[in-house]
py3Dmol code that shows the C-alpha trace and the ligand (Angstrom):
import py3Dmol

protein = """\
ATOM      1  CA  MET A   1     -24.835   3.068  30.966  1.00  0.00           C
ATOM      2  CA  THR A   2     -25.554  -0.619  30.487  1.00  0.00           C
ATOM      3  CA  ARG A   3     -24.649  -1.895  27.073  1.00  0.00           C
ATOM      4  CA  ARG A   4     -26.756  -4.789  25.909  1.00  0.00           C
ATOM      5  CA  ALA A   5     -25.678  -7.130  23.101  1.00  0.00           C
ATOM      6  CA  LEU A   6     -27.460  -9.902  21.273  1.00  0.00           C
ATOM      7  CA  VAL A   7     -25.307 -12.672  19.840  1.00  0.00           C
ATOM      8  CA  THR A   8     -27.161 -14.912  17.400  1.00  0.00           C
ATOM      9  CA  GLY A   9     -25.458 -18.266  17.155  1.00  0.00           C
ATOM     10  CA  GLY A  10     -23.894 -17.471  20.519  1.00  0.00           C
ATOM     11  CA  ALA A  11     -23.576 -21.143  21.493  1.00  0.00           C
ATOM     12  CA  GLY A  12     -21.479 -21.856  18.412  1.00  0.00           C
ATOM     13  CA  PHE A  13     -17.738 -21.911  17.918  1.00  0.00           C
ATOM     14  CA  ILE A  14     -17.160 -18.231  17.122  1.00  0.00           C
ATOM     15  CA  GLY A  15     -20.304 -16.879  18.787  1.00  0.00           C
ATOM     16  CA  SER A  16     -19.461 -18.351  22.193  1.00  0.00           C
ATOM     17  CA  HIS A  17     -16.011 -16.722  22.233  1.00  0.00           C
ATOM     18  CA  LEU A  18     -17.690 -13.440  21.374  1.00  0.00           C
ATOM     19  CA  VAL A  19     -20.118 -13.926  24.267  1.00  0.00           C
ATOM     20  CA  ASP A  20     -17.236 -14.524  26.688  1.00  0.00           C
ATOM     21  CA  ALA A  21     -15.427 -11.387  25.504  1.00  0.00           C
ATOM     22  CA  LEU A  22     -18.554  -9.219  25.785  1.00  0.00           C
ATOM     23  CA  VAL A  23     -19.311 -10.506  29.289  1.00  0.00           C
ATOM     24  CA  GLU A  24     -15.690  -9.844  30.284  1.00  0.00           C
ATOM     25  CA  ASP A  25     -16.041  -6.326  28.924  1.00  0.00           C
ATOM     26  CA  GLY A  26     -19.110  -5.650  31.087  1.00  0.00           C
ATOM     27  CA  TRP A  27     -21.860  -6.046  28.503  1.00  0.00           C
ATOM     28  CA  GLN A  28     -25.233  -7.505  29.330  1.00  0.00           C
ATOM     29  CA  VAL A  29     -25.506 -10.366  26.831  1.00  0.00           C
ATOM     30  CA  ALA A  30     -28.412 -12.263  25.308  1.00  0.00           C
ATOM     31  CA  VAL A  31     -27.786 -15.339  23.187  1.00  0.00           C
ATOM     32  CA  LEU A  32     -30.190 -16.635  20.563  1.00  0.00           C
ATOM     33  CA  ASP A  33     -29.287 -20.107  19.364  1.00  0.00           C
ATOM     34  CA  ASN A  34     -31.364 -23.056  18.173  1.00  0.00           C
ATOM     35  CA  LEU A  35     -28.613 -25.503  19.208  1.00  0.00           C
ATOM     36  CA  SER A  36     -28.634 -27.147  15.790  1.00  0.00           C
ATOM     37  CA  THR A  37     -24.847 -27.049  15.751  1.00  0.00           C
ATOM     38  CA  GLY A  38     -24.186 -24.889  18.817  1.00  0.00           C
ATOM     39  CA  ARG A  39     -23.667 -26.477  22.232  1.00  0.00           C
ATOM     40  CA  THR A  40     -24.526 -25.140  25.658  1.00  0.00           C
ATOM     41  CA  GLU A  41     -21.139 -26.477  26.885  1.00  0.00           C
ATOM     42  CA  ASN A  42     -19.548 -23.715  24.809  1.00  0.00           C
ATOM     43  CA  LEU A  43     -21.191 -21.211  27.147  1.00  0.00           C
ATOM     44  CA  ALA A  44     -19.860 -22.767  30.354  1.00  0.00           C
ATOM     45  CA  GLN A  45     -17.496 -19.851  31.012  1.00  0.00           C
ATOM     46  CA  SER A  46     -20.362 -17.341  30.933  1.00  0.00           C
ATOM     47  CA  HIS A  47     -22.871 -19.575  32.666  1.00  0.00           C
ATOM     48  CA  GLY A  48     -25.230 -17.629  34.933  1.00  0.00           C
ATOM     49  CA  ARG A  49     -24.066 -14.319  33.512  1.00  0.00           C
ATOM     50  CA  ILE A  50     -26.046 -14.275  30.258  1.00  0.00           C
ATOM     51  CA  GLU A  51     -29.606 -14.632  29.060  1.00  0.00           C
ATOM     52  CA  PHE A  52     -29.884 -17.731  26.892  1.00  0.00           C
ATOM     53  CA  VAL A  53     -32.837 -17.993  24.506  1.00  0.00           C
ATOM     54  CA  GLU A  54     -33.198 -21.271  22.657  1.00  0.00           C
ATOM     55  CA  GLY A  55     -34.787 -20.276  19.397  1.00  0.00           C
ATOM     56  CA  ASP A  56     -34.428 -19.741  15.714  1.00  0.00           C
ATOM     57  CA  ILE A  57     -33.524 -16.716  13.606  1.00  0.00           C
ATOM     58  CA  ARG A  58     -36.299 -17.782  11.223  1.00  0.00           C
ATOM     59  CA  ASP A  59     -38.740 -16.765  13.968  1.00  0.00           C
ATOM     60  CA  ARG A  60     -39.151 -13.096  13.163  1.00  0.00           C
ATOM     61  CA  LYS A  61     -41.104 -12.140  16.274  1.00  0.00           C
ATOM     62  CA  LEU A  62     -38.646 -13.870  18.552  1.00  0.00           C
ATOM     63  CA  VAL A  63     -35.668 -12.166  16.900  1.00  0.00           C
ATOM     64  CA  GLU A  64     -37.329  -8.802  17.364  1.00  0.00           C
ATOM     65  CA  SER A  65     -38.123  -9.462  20.995  1.00  0.00           C
ATOM     66  CA  VAL A  66     -34.533 -10.392  21.863  1.00  0.00           C
ATOM     67  CA  ALA A  67     -33.100  -7.492  19.862  1.00  0.00           C
ATOM     68  CA  LYS A  68     -35.191  -5.037  21.868  1.00  0.00           C
ATOM     69  CA  GLY A  69     -33.082  -2.635  23.913  1.00  0.00           C
ATOM     70  CA  CYS A  70     -29.780  -3.771  22.390  1.00  0.00           C
ATOM     71  CA  THR A  71     -26.870  -1.457  21.751  1.00  0.00           C
ATOM     72  CA  ALA A  72     -25.371  -3.927  19.282  1.00  0.00           C
ATOM     73  CA  VAL A  73     -26.280  -7.181  17.577  1.00  0.00           C
ATOM     74  CA  PHE A  74     -23.648  -9.689  16.476  1.00  0.00           C
ATOM     75  CA  HIS A  75     -25.129 -12.020  13.906  1.00  0.00           C
ATOM     76  CA  GLN A  76     -23.211 -15.306  13.886  1.00  0.00           C
ATOM     77  CA  ALA A  77     -26.022 -17.823  13.442  1.00  0.00           C
ATOM     78  CA  ALA A  78     -25.945 -19.659  10.121  1.00  0.00           C
ATOM     79  CA  VAL A  79     -25.873 -22.971   8.332  1.00  0.00           C
ATOM     80  CA  VAL A  80     -22.086 -22.925   8.093  1.00  0.00           C
ATOM     81  CA  SER A  81     -21.504 -26.076   6.108  1.00  0.00           C
ATOM     82  CA  VAL A  82     -20.942 -25.435   2.407  1.00  0.00           C
ATOM     83  CA  PRO A  83     -21.891 -29.039   1.444  1.00  0.00           C
ATOM     84  CA  LEU A  84     -25.123 -28.763   3.425  1.00  0.00           C
ATOM     85  CA  THR A  85     -26.114 -25.672   1.456  1.00  0.00           C
ATOM     86  CA  VAL A  86     -25.348 -27.594  -1.741  1.00  0.00           C
ATOM     87  CA  GLN A  87     -27.656 -30.412  -0.624  1.00  0.00           C
ATOM     88  CA  ASP A  88     -30.392 -28.068   0.560  1.00  0.00           C
ATOM     89  CA  PRO A  89     -30.186 -24.664  -1.133  1.00  0.00           C
ATOM     90  CA  VAL A  90     -33.692 -23.591  -0.157  1.00  0.00           C
ATOM     91  CA  GLY A  91     -33.677 -24.761   3.462  1.00  0.00           C
ATOM     92  CA  SER A  92     -30.277 -23.187   4.045  1.00  0.00           C
ATOM     93  CA  ALA A  93     -31.390 -19.927   2.387  1.00  0.00           C
ATOM     94  CA  GLU A  94     -34.258 -19.736   4.857  1.00  0.00           C
ATOM     95  CA  VAL A  95     -31.652 -19.540   7.613  1.00  0.00           C
ATOM     96  CA  ASN A  96     -28.787 -17.742   5.905  1.00  0.00           C
ATOM     97  CA  GLU A  97     -30.778 -15.236   3.870  1.00  0.00           C
ATOM     98  CA  ILE A  98     -34.202 -14.808   5.449  1.00  0.00           C
ATOM     99  CA  GLY A  99     -32.767 -15.300   8.930  1.00  0.00           C
ATOM    100  CA  THR A 100     -30.229 -12.544   8.244  1.00  0.00           C
ATOM    101  CA  LEU A 101     -32.962 -10.319   6.897  1.00  0.00           C
ATOM    102  CA  ASN A 102     -34.970 -10.973  10.062  1.00  0.00           C
ATOM    103  CA  VAL A 103     -32.013  -9.840  12.151  1.00  0.00           C
ATOM    104  CA  LEU A 104     -31.565  -6.645  10.125  1.00  0.00           C
ATOM    105  CA  GLU A 105     -35.280  -5.923  10.184  1.00  0.00           C
ATOM    106  CA  ALA A 106     -35.414  -6.456  13.964  1.00  0.00           C
ATOM    107  CA  CYS A 107     -32.582  -3.927  14.310  1.00  0.00           C
ATOM    108  CA  ARG A 108     -34.397  -1.437  12.099  1.00  0.00           C
ATOM    109  CA  ARG A 109     -37.649  -1.757  14.011  1.00  0.00           C
ATOM    110  CA  GLN A 110     -36.019  -1.746  17.437  1.00  0.00           C
ATOM    111  CA  LYS A 111     -33.615   1.049  16.521  1.00  0.00           C
ATOM    112  CA  VAL A 112     -30.481  -0.960  17.228  1.00  0.00           C
ATOM    113  CA  ASN A 113     -27.813   1.176  15.655  1.00  0.00           C
ATOM    114  CA  SER A 114     -24.994  -1.287  15.350  1.00  0.00           C
ATOM    115  CA  VAL A 115     -25.069  -4.709  13.684  1.00  0.00           C
ATOM    116  CA  VAL A 116     -22.087  -6.854  12.806  1.00  0.00           C
ATOM    117  CA  LEU A 117     -22.670  -9.745  10.422  1.00  0.00           C
ATOM    118  CA  ALA A 118     -20.516 -12.807   9.841  1.00  0.00           C
ATOM    119  CA  SER A 119     -19.704 -13.186   6.177  1.00  0.00           C
ATOM    120  CA  SER A 120     -17.126 -15.412   4.532  1.00  0.00           C
ATOM    121  CA  CYS A 121     -14.171 -15.457   2.163  1.00  0.00           C
ATOM    122  CA  ALA A 122     -16.331 -17.960   0.272  1.00  0.00           C
ATOM    123  CA  VAL A 123     -17.840 -14.967  -1.573  1.00  0.00           C
ATOM    124  CA  TYR A 124     -14.583 -14.687  -3.579  1.00  0.00           C
ATOM    125  CA  GLY A 125     -15.200 -18.185  -4.967  1.00  0.00           C
ATOM    126  CA  ASP A 126     -12.671 -19.708  -7.298  1.00  0.00           C
ATOM    127  CA  ASP A 127     -11.075 -16.499  -8.533  1.00  0.00           C
ATOM    128  CA  PRO A 128      -7.363 -17.459  -8.508  1.00  0.00           C
ATOM    129  CA  GLU A 129      -6.170 -13.928  -7.777  1.00  0.00           C
ATOM    130  CA  VAL A 130      -4.571 -13.502  -4.340  1.00  0.00           C
ATOM    131  CA  PRO A 131      -4.565 -11.758  -1.988  1.00  0.00           C
ATOM    132  CA  LYS A 132      -8.301 -11.208  -1.938  1.00  0.00           C
ATOM    133  CA  LYS A 133      -9.345  -7.582  -1.778  1.00  0.00           C
ATOM    134  CA  GLU A 134     -12.792  -6.422  -0.818  1.00  0.00           C
ATOM    135  CA  ASP A 135     -13.299  -4.594  -4.105  1.00  0.00           C
ATOM    136  CA  MET A 136     -12.657  -7.677  -6.227  1.00  0.00           C
ATOM    137  CA  PRO A 137     -15.824  -8.922  -7.912  1.00  0.00           C
ATOM    138  CA  ALA A 138     -17.541 -11.669  -5.938  1.00  0.00           C
ATOM    139  CA  ARG A 139     -17.632 -15.027  -7.675  1.00  0.00           C
ATOM    140  CA  PRO A 140     -19.817 -17.192  -5.451  1.00  0.00           C
ATOM    141  CA  SER A 141     -19.602 -20.856  -6.371  1.00  0.00           C
ATOM    142  CA  SER A 142     -21.933 -22.401  -3.787  1.00  0.00           C
ATOM    143  CA  PRO A 143     -25.362 -21.591  -2.351  1.00  0.00           C
ATOM    144  CA  TYR A 144     -23.513 -20.773   0.876  1.00  0.00           C
ATOM    145  CA  ALA A 145     -21.492 -18.054  -0.852  1.00  0.00           C
ATOM    146  CA  VAL A 146     -24.573 -16.622  -2.571  1.00  0.00           C
ATOM    147  CA  GLN A 147     -26.385 -16.528   0.775  1.00  0.00           C
ATOM    148  CA  LYS A 148     -23.517 -14.738   2.507  1.00  0.00           C
ATOM    149  CA  LEU A 149     -23.287 -12.256  -0.360  1.00  0.00           C
ATOM    150  CA  ALA A 150     -27.017 -11.600  -0.151  1.00  0.00           C
ATOM    151  CA  GLY A 151     -26.549 -10.802   3.540  1.00  0.00           C
ATOM    152  CA  GLU A 152     -23.819  -8.310   2.636  1.00  0.00           C
ATOM    153  CA  TYR A 153     -26.033  -6.615   0.073  1.00  0.00           C
ATOM    154  CA  TYR A 154     -28.901  -6.379   2.540  1.00  0.00           C
ATOM    155  CA  ALA A 155     -26.550  -4.940   5.143  1.00  0.00           C
ATOM    156  CA  GLY A 156     -25.482  -2.273   2.647  1.00  0.00           C
ATOM    157  CA  VAL A 157     -29.057  -1.419   1.746  1.00  0.00           C
ATOM    158  CA  PHE A 158     -30.226  -1.314   5.370  1.00  0.00           C
ATOM    159  CA  SER A 159     -27.316   0.969   6.211  1.00  0.00           C
ATOM    160  CA  SER A 160     -28.119   3.429   3.453  1.00  0.00           C
ATOM    161  CA  LEU A 161     -31.921   3.277   3.612  1.00  0.00           C
ATOM    162  CA  TYR A 162     -32.564   3.058   7.332  1.00  0.00           C
ATOM    163  CA  GLY A 163     -29.510   4.672   8.868  1.00  0.00           C
ATOM    164  CA  ILE A 164     -28.305   1.706  10.892  1.00  0.00           C
ATOM    165  CA  SER A 165     -24.673   0.653  10.879  1.00  0.00           C
ATOM    166  CA  ALA A 166     -24.474  -2.883   9.506  1.00  0.00           C
ATOM    167  CA  VAL A 167     -20.889  -4.069   9.015  1.00  0.00           C
ATOM    168  CA  CYS A 168     -19.961  -7.371   7.354  1.00  0.00           C
ATOM    169  CA  LEU A 169     -16.843  -9.320   8.207  1.00  0.00           C
ATOM    170  CA  ARG A 170     -15.530 -11.803   5.664  1.00  0.00           C
ATOM    171  CA  TYR A 171     -13.923 -14.430   7.861  1.00  0.00           C
ATOM    172  CA  PHE A 172     -11.064 -16.415   6.376  1.00  0.00           C
ATOM    173  CA  ASN A 173     -10.226 -19.855   7.852  1.00  0.00           C
ATOM    174  CA  VAL A 174     -11.081 -19.483  11.520  1.00  0.00           C
ATOM    175  CA  TYR A 175      -9.690 -22.004  14.008  1.00  0.00           C
ATOM    176  CA  GLY A 176      -9.382 -22.431  17.745  1.00  0.00           C
ATOM    177  CA  PRO A 177     -10.902 -24.046  20.824  1.00  0.00           C
ATOM    178  CA  ARG A 178     -14.536 -25.193  20.505  1.00  0.00           C
ATOM    179  CA  GLN A 179     -14.392 -25.803  16.775  1.00  0.00           C
ATOM    180  CA  ASP A 180     -16.419 -28.960  16.453  1.00  0.00           C
ATOM    181  CA  PRO A 181     -14.078 -31.741  15.325  1.00  0.00           C
ATOM    182  CA  SER A 182     -16.847 -34.338  15.081  1.00  0.00           C
ATOM    183  CA  SER A 183     -18.635 -32.657  12.197  1.00  0.00           C
ATOM    184  CA  PRO A 184     -18.022 -34.294   8.800  1.00  0.00           C
ATOM    185  CA  TYR A 185     -17.445 -30.757   7.536  1.00  0.00           C
ATOM    186  CA  ALA A 186     -14.861 -29.887  10.184  1.00  0.00           C
ATOM    187  CA  GLY A 187     -11.969 -27.738   9.055  1.00  0.00           C
ATOM    188  CA  VAL A 188      -8.540 -29.125   8.311  1.00  0.00           C
ATOM    189  CA  ILE A 189      -7.070 -28.062  11.681  1.00  0.00           C
ATOM    190  CA  SER A 190      -9.734 -29.926  13.657  1.00  0.00           C
ATOM    191  CA  ILE A 191      -9.300 -32.965  11.453  1.00  0.00           C
ATOM    192  CA  PHE A 192      -5.516 -32.952  11.887  1.00  0.00           C
ATOM    193  CA  MET A 193      -5.864 -32.620  15.671  1.00  0.00           C
ATOM    194  CA  ASP A 194      -8.229 -35.544  15.734  1.00  0.00           C
ATOM    195  CA  ARG A 195      -5.772 -37.660  13.747  1.00  0.00           C
ATOM    196  CA  ALA A 196      -2.849 -36.724  15.983  1.00  0.00           C
ATOM    197  CA  VAL A 197      -4.727 -37.585  19.164  1.00  0.00           C
ATOM    198  CA  LYS A 198      -5.668 -40.957  17.648  1.00  0.00           C
ATOM    199  CA  LYS A 199      -2.059 -41.438  16.483  1.00  0.00           C
ATOM    200  CA  LEU A 200      -3.160 -41.800  12.875  1.00  0.00           C
ATOM    201  CA  PRO A 201      -1.516 -40.077   9.908  1.00  0.00           C
ATOM    202  CA  PRO A 202      -3.595 -37.376   8.252  1.00  0.00           C
ATOM    203  CA  THR A 203      -4.641 -37.374   4.631  1.00  0.00           C
ATOM    204  CA  ILE A 204      -3.550 -34.400   2.600  1.00  0.00           C
ATOM    205  CA  HIS A 205      -5.814 -33.828  -0.369  1.00  0.00           C
ATOM    206  CA  GLY A 206      -3.689 -33.017  -3.409  1.00  0.00           C
ATOM    207  CA  ASP A 207      -0.025 -32.027  -3.196  1.00  0.00           C
ATOM    208  CA  GLY A 208      -0.346 -30.079   0.058  1.00  0.00           C
ATOM    209  CA  ASP A 209       1.063 -26.902  -1.456  1.00  0.00           C
ATOM    210  CA  GLN A 210      -2.359 -25.273  -1.463  1.00  0.00           C
ATOM    211  CA  TYR A 211      -2.558 -22.610   1.212  1.00  0.00           C
ATOM    212  CA  ARG A 212      -4.980 -20.844   3.494  1.00  0.00           C
ATOM    213  CA  ASP A 213      -5.076 -17.790   5.723  1.00  0.00           C
ATOM    214  CA  PHE A 214      -5.807 -19.223   9.181  1.00  0.00           C
ATOM    215  CA  ILE A 215      -7.024 -16.794  11.816  1.00  0.00           C
ATOM    216  CA  PHE A 216      -7.403 -17.530  15.511  1.00  0.00           C
ATOM    217  CA  VAL A 217     -10.925 -17.211  16.864  1.00  0.00           C
ATOM    218  CA  LYS A 218     -10.020 -14.608  19.499  1.00  0.00           C
ATOM    219  CA  ASP A 219      -8.710 -12.303  16.808  1.00  0.00           C
ATOM    220  CA  VAL A 220     -12.020 -12.682  14.988  1.00  0.00           C
ATOM    221  CA  VAL A 221     -13.786 -11.679  18.213  1.00  0.00           C
ATOM    222  CA  ARG A 222     -11.649  -8.532  18.453  1.00  0.00           C
ATOM    223  CA  ALA A 223     -12.538  -7.662  14.875  1.00  0.00           C
ATOM    224  CA  ASN A 224     -16.233  -7.933  15.778  1.00  0.00           C
ATOM    225  CA  LEU A 225     -15.829  -5.581  18.736  1.00  0.00           C
ATOM    226  CA  LEU A 226     -13.945  -3.044  16.630  1.00  0.00           C
ATOM    227  CA  ALA A 227     -16.586  -3.253  13.882  1.00  0.00           C
ATOM    228  CA  ALA A 228     -19.371  -2.613  16.411  1.00  0.00           C
ATOM    229  CA  SER A 229     -17.773   0.583  17.631  1.00  0.00           C
ATOM    230  CA  ALA A 230     -16.505   1.868  14.282  1.00  0.00           C
ATOM    231  CA  THR A 231     -18.007   5.196  13.345  1.00  0.00           C
ATOM    232  CA  ASP A 232     -17.542   5.081   9.588  1.00  0.00           C
ATOM    233  CA  ALA A 233     -18.089   1.462   8.641  1.00  0.00           C
ATOM    234  CA  ALA A 234     -21.827   1.325   7.961  1.00  0.00           C
ATOM    235  CA  GLY A 235     -22.636  -0.908   5.002  1.00  0.00           C
ATOM    236  CA  LYS A 236     -19.007  -1.852   4.448  1.00  0.00           C
ATOM    237  CA  VAL A 237     -17.367  -5.271   4.154  1.00  0.00           C
ATOM    238  CA  PHE A 238     -13.965  -6.178   5.589  1.00  0.00           C
ATOM    239  CA  ASN A 239     -11.677  -9.158   5.182  1.00  0.00           C
ATOM    240  CA  ILE A 240     -10.821 -10.708   8.521  1.00  0.00           C
ATOM    241  CA  GLY A 241      -7.665 -12.716   8.041  1.00  0.00           C
ATOM    242  CA  THR A 242      -4.007 -12.417   8.953  1.00  0.00           C
ATOM    243  CA  GLY A 243      -2.508 -11.768   5.531  1.00  0.00           C
ATOM    244  CA  ARG A 244      -0.196 -14.724   6.120  1.00  0.00           C
ATOM    245  CA  GLN A 245      -0.361 -17.968   4.223  1.00  0.00           C
ATOM    246  CA  VAL A 246       0.201 -21.491   5.519  1.00  0.00           C
ATOM    247  CA  THR A 247       0.338 -24.466   3.171  1.00  0.00           C
ATOM    248  CA  ILE A 248      -1.440 -27.619   4.265  1.00  0.00           C
ATOM    249  CA  LYS A 249       1.896 -29.457   4.205  1.00  0.00           C
ATOM    250  CA  ASP A 250       3.455 -26.862   6.541  1.00  0.00           C
ATOM    251  CA  LEU A 251       0.411 -26.955   8.743  1.00  0.00           C
ATOM    252  CA  TRP A 252       0.938 -30.643   9.462  1.00  0.00           C
ATOM    253  CA  GLU A 253       4.645 -30.115  10.003  1.00  0.00           C
ATOM    254  CA  GLN A 254       4.119 -27.274  12.493  1.00  0.00           C
ATOM    255  CA  PHE A 255       1.366 -29.145  14.163  1.00  0.00           C
ATOM    256  CA  SER A 256       3.510 -32.286  14.525  1.00  0.00           C
ATOM    257  CA  LYS A 257       5.926 -30.290  16.670  1.00  0.00           C
ATOM    258  CA  ILE A 258       3.124 -29.159  18.945  1.00  0.00           C
ATOM    259  CA  SER A 259       1.430 -32.527  19.245  1.00  0.00           C
ATOM    260  CA  GLY A 260       4.581 -34.623  19.368  1.00  0.00           C
ATOM    261  CA  TYR A 261       3.109 -36.935  16.734  1.00  0.00           C
ATOM    262  CA  ALA A 262       5.183 -36.625  13.595  1.00  0.00           C
ATOM    263  CA  ALA A 263       3.933 -39.351  11.250  1.00  0.00           C
ATOM    264  CA  ALA A 264       4.343 -38.701   7.535  1.00  0.00           C
ATOM    265  CA  PRO A 265       1.027 -37.658   6.016  1.00  0.00           C
ATOM    266  CA  GLU A 266      -0.761 -39.748   3.423  1.00  0.00           C
ATOM    267  CA  TYR A 267      -1.554 -38.084   0.145  1.00  0.00           C
ATOM    268  CA  GLY A 268      -4.914 -38.488  -1.570  1.00  0.00           C
ATOM    269  CA  SER A 269      -6.508 -36.926  -4.604  1.00  0.00           C
ATOM    270  CA  ALA A 270      -7.383 -33.231  -4.486  1.00  0.00           C
ATOM    271  CA  ARG A 271     -10.826 -32.485  -3.111  1.00  0.00           C
ATOM    272  CA  ASP A 272     -13.464 -31.711  -5.728  1.00  0.00           C
ATOM    273  CA  GLY A 273     -13.969 -27.980  -6.125  1.00  0.00           C
ATOM    274  CA  ASP A 274     -11.148 -27.211  -3.704  1.00  0.00           C
ATOM    275  CA  ILE A 275      -9.858 -23.664  -3.829  1.00  0.00           C
ATOM    276  CA  ARG A 276      -6.107 -23.662  -4.375  1.00  0.00           C
ATOM    277  CA  GLU A 277      -5.013 -20.528  -2.610  1.00  0.00           C
ATOM    278  CA  SER A 278      -6.774 -18.259  -0.182  1.00  0.00           C
ATOM    279  CA  LEU A 279      -5.210 -15.238   1.437  1.00  0.00           C
ATOM    280  CA  ALA A 280      -6.653 -12.003   2.770  1.00  0.00           C
ATOM    281  CA  ASP A 281      -5.521  -8.534   1.952  1.00  0.00           C
ATOM    282  CA  THR A 282      -5.896  -7.030   5.407  1.00  0.00           C
ATOM    283  CA  GLY A 283      -5.286  -3.392   4.514  1.00  0.00           C
ATOM    284  CA  LYS A 284      -8.890  -2.239   4.697  1.00  0.00           C
ATOM    285  CA  ALA A 285      -9.641  -3.800   8.098  1.00  0.00           C
ATOM    286  CA  ASN A 286      -6.362  -2.445   9.387  1.00  0.00           C
ATOM    287  CA  GLY A 287      -6.804   1.055   7.989  1.00  0.00           C
ATOM    288  CA  GLU A 288     -10.490   1.557   8.728  1.00  0.00           C
ATOM    289  CA  LEU A 289     -11.157  -0.613  11.785  1.00  0.00           C
ATOM    290  CA  GLY A 290      -7.676  -0.531  13.270  1.00  0.00           C
ATOM    291  CA  PHE A 291      -7.693  -4.322  13.245  1.00  0.00           C
ATOM    292  CA  GLU A 292      -4.452  -6.220  13.596  1.00  0.00           C
ATOM    293  CA  PRO A 293      -4.374  -9.933  14.450  1.00  0.00           C
ATOM    294  CA  GLU A 294      -2.441 -10.553  17.662  1.00  0.00           C
ATOM    295  CA  VAL A 295      -2.208 -14.314  18.039  1.00  0.00           C
ATOM    296  CA  SER A 296       0.642 -16.009  16.173  1.00  0.00           C
ATOM    297  CA  PHE A 297      -0.144 -19.185  14.304  1.00  0.00           C
ATOM    298  CA  GLU A 298       2.115 -21.161  16.611  1.00  0.00           C
ATOM    299  CA  ASP A 299       0.397 -19.901  19.766  1.00  0.00           C
ATOM    300  CA  GLY A 300      -3.049 -20.303  18.261  1.00  0.00           C
ATOM    301  CA  LEU A 301      -2.383 -23.877  17.177  1.00  0.00           C
ATOM    302  CA  ALA A 302      -1.015 -24.732  20.608  1.00  0.00           C
ATOM    303  CA  ALA A 303      -4.083 -23.245  22.322  1.00  0.00           C
ATOM    304  CA  ALA A 304      -6.421 -25.112  19.984  1.00  0.00           C
ATOM    305  CA  PHE A 305      -4.567 -28.347  20.625  1.00  0.00           C
ATOM    306  CA  ARG A 306      -4.588 -27.925  24.416  1.00  0.00           C
ATOM    307  CA  TRP A 307      -8.353 -27.558  24.276  1.00  0.00           C
ATOM    308  CA  PHE A 308      -8.727 -30.467  21.896  1.00  0.00           C
ATOM    309  CA  GLU A 309      -6.684 -32.805  24.059  1.00  0.00           C
ATOM    310  CA  ALA A 310      -8.610 -31.879  27.193  1.00  0.00           C
ATOM    311  CA  MET A 311     -11.888 -32.343  25.375  1.00  0.00           C
ATOM    312  CA  SER A 312     -10.993 -35.692  23.871  1.00  0.00           C
ATOM    313  CA  TYR A 313     -10.017 -37.036  27.294  1.00  0.00           C
ATOM    314  CA  HIS A 314     -13.278 -35.727  28.591  1.00  0.00           C
ATOM    315  CA  TYR A 315     -15.388 -37.483  25.951  1.00  0.00           C
ATOM    316  CA  SER A 316     -13.453 -40.697  25.441  1.00  0.00           C
TER     317      SER A 316
END
"""
ligand_1 = """\
39
LIG
C -13.286 -22.888 4.061
C -14.464 -22.988 4.997
C -15.737 -23.157 4.218
C -15.876 -22.058 3.187
C -14.626 -22.041 2.296
C -14.672 -20.873 1.328
C -13.717 -24.040 7.063
C -13.707 -25.284 7.884
N -14.313 -24.157 5.870
O -13.102 -24.111 3.380
O -16.831 -23.098 5.120
O -16.068 -20.818 3.817
O -13.463 -21.858 3.100
O -13.540 -20.809 0.551
O -13.249 -22.997 7.473
N -7.570 -30.709 3.645
C -6.717 -31.793 3.634
N -6.999 -32.855 4.466
C -8.085 -32.890 5.281
C -8.969 -31.788 5.267
C -8.687 -30.711 4.441
O -5.723 -31.815 2.915
O -8.268 -33.884 6.011
C -7.281 -29.562 2.801
C -8.406 -29.232 1.846
O -8.354 -29.990 0.668
C -8.153 -27.744 1.600
C -7.547 -27.255 2.913
O -7.128 -28.418 3.619
O -7.255 -27.561 0.545
C -8.501 -26.473 3.790
O -9.697 -27.221 3.905
P -10.870 -26.781 4.922
O -12.019 -27.710 4.682
O -10.376 -26.672 6.295
O -11.236 -25.296 4.490
P -11.630 -24.611 3.093
O -10.711 -23.439 2.943
O -11.669 -25.564 1.972
"""
view = py3Dmol.view(width=600, height=400)
view.addModel(protein, "pdb")
view.setStyle({"model": 0}, {"cartoon": {"style": "trace"}})
view.addModel(ligand_1, "xyz")
view.setStyle({"model": 1}, {"stick": {}})
view.zoomTo()
view.show()
């Protein structure tokens, strides 16, 4: 039987890797992306093998028409920049909240049984307790976090009211090939790669002892596939991280070995509102989804850097 998937935001960083994995696995794949931050280049590997629809998740009718006949929907489209949601809380809510609701509603109406939604560790906010567990109270501290939390609540309600399986994955710090380094809101790994290629020292904000749980994009893709086929995950949320911490100082040190550029970092003042420590408790995803990250940080960093180098030659 043909399995059909819709990936919203499928031309984006995470979405495009998901598309590639689904195509590889024999799925028929439709992508809905408005190309606001996504790029068609990200879909090069699956070119000619997918249906690409340029459009917006705010367009309810369109979302319903592309969801028709799907076995599963993977909802990755979003305004992913926290600062952008701070600047424009209403405009971003139209995408992140109403857009998410449109996706869930399309699944309800078209009887798509399985939906996986991208959420974020941002919902934990500035609670200093680590590791983060799914049953800790959410403490959203940005419109972005509120919007992601709203999506989780809707997913729970749709699962219990309408009998669909909507599963939310709280991504920790995702990195890997295709993460857009040119965005002013790029993550620290992209920024460090950019500095290394330009042979410029990076700036570490604060003392560099703050840490994150970095997860390679292909592991995040595997978590999505497991969530879509899970039989007892409807309405639940899961942390998707590695359970391992890397300080920003160590990140630069490890990365220096990979890039061969070992300049001492410059230290600047801590970033306003920066979260000190972020680390996932991975027990729930492991126990209930059978999810275990497979890519070591060293291998993931090397893969990200290989891509970055090739891309920077290509564009320079
Ligand atoms: C991540 C997400 C963000 C949101 C948030 C929720 C990314 C890119 N961002 O923000 O969307 O979900 O988690 O908690 O995944 N740093 C430096 N030098 C630099 C850049 C960053 O020292 O040039 C530090 C920064 O101060 C921070 C750490 O690196 O302590 C990670 O920064 P980030 O922007 O990559 O990610 P984060 O966790 O703040």
